[in-house]
KEZA-26804 format. One record per residue: residue in one letter; x, y, z of N, C-alpha, C in turn. Coordinates in steps of 0.05 Angstrom, whole numbers, plus 5000, padded with zeros to 4 digits. Each point is the difference from the previous one (the first is absolute). Example, Ala and Ser with C-alpha at 12.3 -4.5 7.8 and 13.67 -1.06 7.14 Angstrom:
A526448865156498250245000501850245000;S499350214986501650245001498550225014;
REM end
This chain:
M901972863892501950074990501349874981;I501550124975501549864978502549775012;S499749794997502949865004501449924979;I502750075003502149994979502049795008;E499849724991502249905002501449874986;T502949955002502149934977500649705001;L500749884979500649754996502049964979;E502349965018502449934976500549704986;I500049994976499849774985503249924991;K500749835013503249925002499849714983;S497349885004500249734992497449944992;L498949794987496949934992498449955023;A501949885026498549955020498350265016;D501550214995499150275016497550024990;Y499249934978496750104989498349885020;D500749755017498449845021499050225019;R501650145009499550215017498150205000;I499250064972497450144997497849845018;S499749775000497649875018500150115026;G502550005007500150135034499850275004;I500250234976499950265002496450044993;V499049894987496950054991498849805026;N500449724998498749845026497549994995;D499050014976496749964998499249794970;G499949775004498649854977498450124981;L498650135002498250154982501550184977;Y502450045011501850224981502849824990;V500949775011502549934999499149625003;N501249894976499649754999503049874991;Q500349734997502649914992500350074965;T497649944993499750014972501250324984;L499250175017500650314995502949975001;I501349945024503050005006501849864980;D498849784991501449844980500350114973;E497450174993500250134973501750245005;I499950135014501850305000503249835006;K500749775017502149904995501649904974;G498049874980500549944974499850234980;R498650145004500250204976501950305010;I500350075020501050235006503049885013;G499949885024503049805009501850305012;Q502249904991502450145005499750334990;R498250034981499650314988499750185021;A497949935018500250175021502149965022;K501050225010501449975024499150135028;R497850134992498550175024497349954999;I498449945015496950084997498850155027;V498550194988498750185024497349915009;I498749915019497549955003498050215015;E498450094982498550285013497349905008;S499050125020497349835010499650285019;P497349975008497250004979500350124973;Y499449894977499950084976497050074989;S499250214992497050054987500649974970;D499649814992500249914972496750094981;L500550214981497650074989498549814985;D501049794984499049804991498749815016;Y501649895024498549835019497350095011;N500850265008497950165012497350074988;S500450004974497650014980498749744999;V501149765003498249735000499349945027;Y501650135022499149935026497750155004;S499650254992497250135001497949954983;S500349834976497949944984499649705006;F501649865014499149674998501049905033;Y502450035004500649905028498950055021;S499250245007498650135019497349945002;K499149864975497049885004500049755006;Q502349845005500149695011499850035029;H498649735007500049905029502850015012;K501449874987503049955010501550255005;E501050155022501650194993502750024994;R501050174987502449984986501350345002;P502649945008502050255006499450184973;K499950285007500250194980502850134994;D501849925012502550124997502249774984;C501950104989502149874984502650035013;Y501949824985502950065010500950114974;R502550094998501350064968502949935006;L500949844983502349915000501950194979;H502150145015501750134978502849924993;F500849984976502149824991502950204997;F502149935005502450154999502149784986;S501550104975502249824993502850065010;E500250145019502350055016498650055026;E502349955026499750035021500150305013;T498250144988499850295003496850064995;F500150275002497150124997499650214977;E502449954986500450204977497750024975;I499250204992498150024981500949834974;K502449964990500549894976500749704999;D499549945032499449695008497449915002;Y498350165001497049935005498949804974;R499049755008499149844981496549954998;G499050195018497049915001498549915019;F497849984999498649875024497549864998;L499449815017498149804998497749995023;V497950014995498150045021498549735008;L500149965027498849735009497950085011;R496949894991497450075009499449715012;P498250015021498749785016498949824979;S500149735001498449824983499949745013;Y497349885001500049775011500149704977;I501150064979500449844978503650035000;G500950125011503650024995500650144980;R498750174986500150144973500450295010;S502050015019500450325018501650244985;M501349944973501350184984497750164985;G500250255015498650234981502050124984;R499050304997501250134983503449984998;G500850044979503349984997500650244978;Q502250125008501950174986502449945000;L500949764980502649915006502050024975;D502250095007501950114980500749674981;P499850034972501049734991502649915009;R502150165007502049935011500349835026;L497850075012500049825026499849674990;L498249944982499249784987501049824977;L501550194984501249964978503049945003;D501949824995502550065000501350244983;P502250075009500950264986501249914974;G499750204976501549904979498149834982;S497349905013498849804985498650134969;A499950234997499550154976497749974996;F497850025023496850044993499750234997;I498050044984498450324990497649995021;M500050215011497750025018498150284992;Q497949975003498350255007499850025029;S500050295004500350105037499150244998;S499150095026499450265005500950075029;G500450215005501150125022497850025024;F500549935025498350045022501650085029;I499350205009501150125031498649785021;A502049895012499249895028501250245022;N497949995023501350115024500749885024;L502549965003500749815028501650205016;G499250025027501750175018500250294997;G497750094985501150284988501550064978;E501449784984500650044980499049924975;R500350054977499049984976501649844981;Y499349754998501349834980498549944973;N502250014985498149944970500849724989;V498449844991500249754984498450054978;S501949844979498750034976499249654995;S497349984995498549725003498449994983;F498349784997497449914988498449925024;P497550134998498749935023498849685002;W499949895025499549714996498349895033;M498449885000498149905018498849694996;A500849885022498849705001497050115004;Q498249784986497250004999498849965030;E497650145004498949965027498349774998;T499349824984498549804995497150005006;D499150115022497350095001499350234980;I501750175005499250284990500950004970;S502649904996500250064970502249724994;I500749924981500949784987502150174974;C500849794991502450104981500150184980;A497650004989498850224980499850305013;H499049975030499850325012502650045006;S501849925011502950035007501550144975;A499649814977500850154978499350204991;T497350044997498350224994501150305017;W500049905025501250235025502850064987;S502049844997502850044997500650144974;I498449974981500050174972499050375009;V497649935012498550295007502150175021;R501249855019501450195020502950074990;Y500749814975502850074987499350274985;F498150024987499550234986499650225013;S498649985019499550265022502150085015;Q502249755005502050195010502250134974;K499749894978501750114973498850264992;Y497750004999498950224986497750085016;S499950285002497650175015497949964987;H499149954977498049994982498349785012;Y501249755010498449795014499150015030;Q497949965011499750055031500349705010;Q501050045019500749785019497349835012;Q499649714994498149845005500949805026;T498950005024500549825016498749694990;L500849855013499049674994497050025000;D498850075023497450034999498550214976;D501950154991498650134979499849804978;I501749884994500749824979497649805000;V498849905023498649775005497050174994;R499650215012497350174989499850034972;L502350064989499650084966499849734979;A499949795014499249804985497049964996;P499049964974497049944996499749785003;P497349985008498949695011500149804977;F500249825009500649734973499049785021;L497549924996498849725012500350025026;N501750095014500249995026500650255018;R500949985026500750245013502650084999;K500450255007502250134998502249925029;V498649955022501449905018498149865018;P501349725014502749914987500049954967;S502049954991500450024974500949724989;D498749944976500749714987502850064975;G500150325002501950034977499150204978;L501750054982498450184982501049874970;N498450084983500949924971501350264987;F500749944974501250204987498250304994;L497449934996498150224997499950225025;Q500449875024499750095023502350215006;I502749804995502350175001500050224983;S499149984973500050194979498350295015;S497949905008498550235015501050125016;I501349875025501650145014501550194994;L501649924986502450174987499050224982;S497749974990498550204991498650225012;Q499249935024498350195016502950135011;A502749925000502250115017501550204980;G498549994977501250224978501649844975;F500349775001501449874978497749994976;H501749924971498349884982501349694994;C499149815005501449784999499549844975;L502049864986500949884981499549695007;F499149844990499649725005501549814978;L501749825010501849834981499449715007;S499249804986499549765003501349784983;N500749845005501149774983497749944984;D498049975005497449904983499850164975;I500250245015499150204970502450144984;Q502550085018502350084983502149724994;G499749815010502049825001502250025021;A501349745006502050065026502450114992;D501249984977501850124996500250334995;K497550124994499950264992499450115030;V498749875015499350075029502650045017;K501949834993502550035016501550234988;E499749994972501950244990499550235010;H496350055001499450295004500250065030;L499849805014500050045034502850095007;R502549904983502650075008500250314986;V498450074979500150304988499250205022;Y497349925015498950165019501850045026;I501449735013502049985022501850194992;E501550024971502250094996499250325004;S497450054994499250315007499350055020;G500649905021499650075025497449945016;I498149864982497250015011499949645012;P498850015025500549735011496949874988;I499949784999497649854989499349795019;I497449905000498549795012500449754984;G501249805012499949734980498849755014;G498149924983498849805008500449724992;I500349865023500549685001498249844998;K499249854981497249855001501349725018;R501849914993500949715012500150035032;T500550235008500050035030498050185014;Q498550044982497550265004500650195018;H502450174984501650165018500350274985;A500250225014500850304988502350065012;V501450114984503150185013500550244981;V501250185011500450254985503549884991;L500150134973502249974989501450254990;A502650115019500950245001502850044997;G500949794982503350014991500349784983;H502849964994500449754984503149915005;G500649784995503349895002501750154989;P502349884994502550054986499549974975;V500850184979499849974972502049824989;D499149814983501649754990501550054975;Y501950185000501650134980500649754973;S500849725017500349814979497549944977;K497950115008497949974975499950204981;L502050214998500050224981501449864977;P498350074978500849904975503350044992;P500849904977502950034999499650264966;A502150145002500150184980498449934977;G498050154987498849874976497649845007;G500049975021497349845009497350104998;N497749885012497550145008500050275017;R497950144998499550225015498349875022;V500850115029498749865019499050275025;L497949895010499450135022501249985026;S500950215016501649995026498649805015;S497249985003498949825020500349734994;S500849894970500449764997502249935018;L502250155007501649905014500449985029;I497149995010499850025029498249715008;D501249855015498749745007498049965028;S500650205018498549965024499450325008;L497549915014498850305006500049995038;I499650225009500350065031496950005013;A499649805016496650025008500550125029;V497750235003498950045026498249815012;D500449755015497949835003499650045027;D497049985007499350065028500749735023;N500449774984500749775018503049965011;Y501350204985503350045007500750225003;L502250095013501250225003500450094971;P500450294989499850094973502249894986;Y500350044974501749974984501549764991;L497549784996501249724987500150024973;E502249914991499949924970498849784990;V498750044980498049854987501149934969;G502049805005501249924977498449724984;L502249844986498749804985499549745018;A500749985032500149815015497750205024;D497849785011499050055020500750175024;T498550215009501050145021499149805025;P500550105026498849865024497049984999;G498950204980497250015003498749794977;G501649924984498949704984499350124975;Y501450274985499350064974502750164990;N499950014971502150104987499250194980;V501950154987499450214979497749874978;D500149754991498549894985496949985008;D500049995028496850015010498750254998;I501550254996498450174999497450044981;D497649975000498249954981498850274990;Y499650165023499150254985501050255030;A499850264980501550195016498450254999;I499650185023498650225002501850294998;V499850114980502550245001498850315007;P500150115020498850235009501450224986;L498950144984500950234983499050255004;Y500750234996499950225003497150064977;E498550225010497849974980500850104974;K502050194992500950104969501549774989;M500949775012501949824983497949824985;F499450064982498049904974501249734988;L502150134992502049734979501349825013;P498749774996500849765015502849854984;A501349835017502449964994500449834969;D497549834999500049834970500150214978;I498850215006499350214977502850144989;I501650085027502250124998502349794991;L500049765002501549854993499649974965;S497449954993499450004969500750234989;R499850285009500150224986503350084996;V501749925022503150045006500949814982;T499749734996499949824983499750094971;S498150054995499350104969501650204993;F500450265019501750214993502749924997;I501049835008503149924993499449844978;D498749814991500249834989499650194967;N498650194999499550194973502050205003;G502749985018502650114993500050295023;G498150015022499850225014503050005012;L501450165000502650025023502649864984;G498849814982502249824988501349785016;A498949875016500249835027500949714985;A502149935007501249775003498349735007;D500149824984498849755013501049905028;S502350055007500949875028500150255016;Q497750175001500250125020498449975022;V499950085025498449955021498350195006;L497549994999497650145013499150075025;R499750145013499450025034497750154995;P497149975004497850155001499950035033;Y498750265005499450085028498050234998;L497950005019498950255003501150145023;T500250254998500450215026499350244991;S500650185022498050305001502050124983;S499550214988501250154980501050245017;R499550035025501650195022502249864997;S500549725009501949875011502550014976;L498449944982501749944975501250314995;K498850195000500950224997502450125023;A499449945020501850065024502549864991;R499549764996502849784996501850114976;A499050104982501050104974501350235014;A498550225011501450265006502649975016;I500749755015502549995020501949794985;S499649904976501549824987502250104991;A502549865008502650154989500349814974;D498549824990500649864978498350074973;M497650105000498650064979501450274996;P499450074963501950244994497250185004;D501350275002497850195004497950064984;G500349944973497650004979497949815009;L501049755007497649815014498850055022;V501950095017498650115022497650235003;D501550224982497950254995497649924988;T500249774983497649954980497949865026;I501149775011498449825019499050265022;L501550175006498150185024498550224986;S500150084973498050204992497549844982;V500049724990498349954992497749865022;E497450094986497849985017499449715010;M499349865013498749755011498250025020;P498649754997497549955017502349915030;K498349925021500549975023501349765005;F499149784983502549795003500249884966;V501749904986500849944983500949684999;W499949894972502149794995502349994995;C501649965003503249984987500649724995;V501949984980501449764994503150134991;D501249895019502950034999501549794983;I501550074981501249784978503150014991;G501349785007502550034998501449734991;S502249974993500949774990501049845020;V500549715000500149805019502550085017;D501950164992502550075014499350225018;E498350174989499250255014498449925019;Y497949845000498449895016501049815023;R501849864996501949915021501450185015;N501150264992500950215018497950175008;N496949955002498650175008499350254980;L500550014978500550204982497449984975;C499350204992498450054977500950204977;S499649944975500550214984497750084978;S497149945008497850114988498149985021;R497850204996497950005024497450114987;I497749865001497250114990499050045019;I498050255000498150075017497650024990;I498049825021497349994985497850145014;D498050084991497550145015498749855009;S500149885028498349805017497150044996;T499050334993496850024999499049964967;A502249924986498649954972498049745000;G497950054976498049745001501649784989;T498049825011501749674991500449974966;Y498250164984501049944974501150184983;D501650255011501350254997502249844994;T501150034972502649874992502550185000;N498950245005502850185006500050185026;P499949815024500450185024503050035015;W501350084976502850085008500350285010;I502150035014500250275014503150064988;L501849815007502950074996501249714992;A501550014985502049814995502950094990;H501849835010502750044987502049844994;N501749944984502549895002502250065002;D502649884989502650175012500850244980;N497650064980500750234984498150244995;M497449915008497650164994498149975025;I498250224999497850055026497450064980;I497849875008498650084982497350065026;Y498250214999498049995022497750194989;Y498449935013497050124995499750335010;D499550184987499450285014497650085006;R498949955020496450035008499150224988;T501850284999499150234998498650014974;D501649894981499150034972499449774984;A500149735018499349784989501749894982;S502650084998501849934978502149805016;W501949924980502149815003502350154998;R502050005016503050094995501849805004;N502750094983502049845000502150175014;R501649865012502350135012502949854995;A501950034984502549904998501949965026;Q500049765012502250045026501449755003;A502250005001501349765010499949985029;I498849665003499749965029501649775004;A501849995024501249795005498649825018;P500249765003498349845015500050105039;Y497749995009499950115032498449755013;P499950095028499349735020496550034992;L498949765003497549864999498850165021;Y497450104996498250125022499349785022;R500650055020499049795029499550135016;N497950254998499150185023497149815017;N499949724980497149925013500949755024;L502549944994500749775019502550005011;K500549875027502749995012501149755000;E502450014995501949765006500349925031;V500549805006500049895026503049905006;
REM end
């Protein structure tokens, strides 16, 4: 029989009662309770403890590994559901955390935790998230989150967990990608001088291979190849595009998922008449999904509890869709050259915000916009585009402060690296130019365009 027990959280001391309900050291220890206290604290007002819970990912590694060990291990898990109020209202649901049995104390399994459960409200963090449905007592609860899991240690370490998180995120968000269990991720790793299980870890070639077999076309960024400044610039562009990244940290021999960024530092904006800047240069910190800690750690200039900071990110693996051919560095080079040669008549003090997005989402957002003029909406809807496009929103410093842009460039992401004319559409405040694929010609359209909101469909503010 499934047991459902409710725990009201009126003070931090109430978390200690989890041990009395679960009452098994394989699932709960003081370290786990202290981390929940420290990271979640009073943001949760009610916890529902569900048992037994059959977890897909734990079951996958139980069948492949734990069932073959001499020492017996329970097959069932517990699941903790968190509510922000003392109710069972769907609007107050903040996700769940699976507790799996572990002899080494790492009993936190899969988690789908709403960022609002772990981050202070009004923190202005920008996150990637996908929807997930949790069933509890016959009720369906939706949580918008980024998948997280602590490492299993014998079966998987940080790189496995990071790879699993990315594959699970995309499978929840897009039907094109197939869900992979933790054991699937382990099995997809190509052999490299040692056994797959128990695992000594993965190198970046193995991580890229797993992601490739899961349907991604990976881009590798390295401080040794592109330079540290360029790597930080480019990975921020991809994060702004809604693409989570695996970041590698040599100093701690660790891998994490980078799935968002911290507040925009508007004090870094140039004065009127100053230099043109990328919006990514205004971001100082990134949000990490780190398997050693509950998710959504801010990685800034100071060290995290894990002993690393944003400058320690030595390499990054970017999982791209197969037809995203043009990389960020080529796009930035093409757009800069286009503007410098008089395209759109852009002023030096403008802010450029580049990002990848699906043309379907871009068109859908234009169709419901109350701020774009009809002429621009009609043109965006009628112009043929590939499945994904690069966009650059351009605005003055004042416009960017108010989340507005007055110009936009839309670029063919399937164009070749050396294609100097990858443009699909561009406009400023009085003119639209676009490529008509039916007869391979360019057309101009005079159109007065007032500033309209920046496109932010890829990320959500906490």
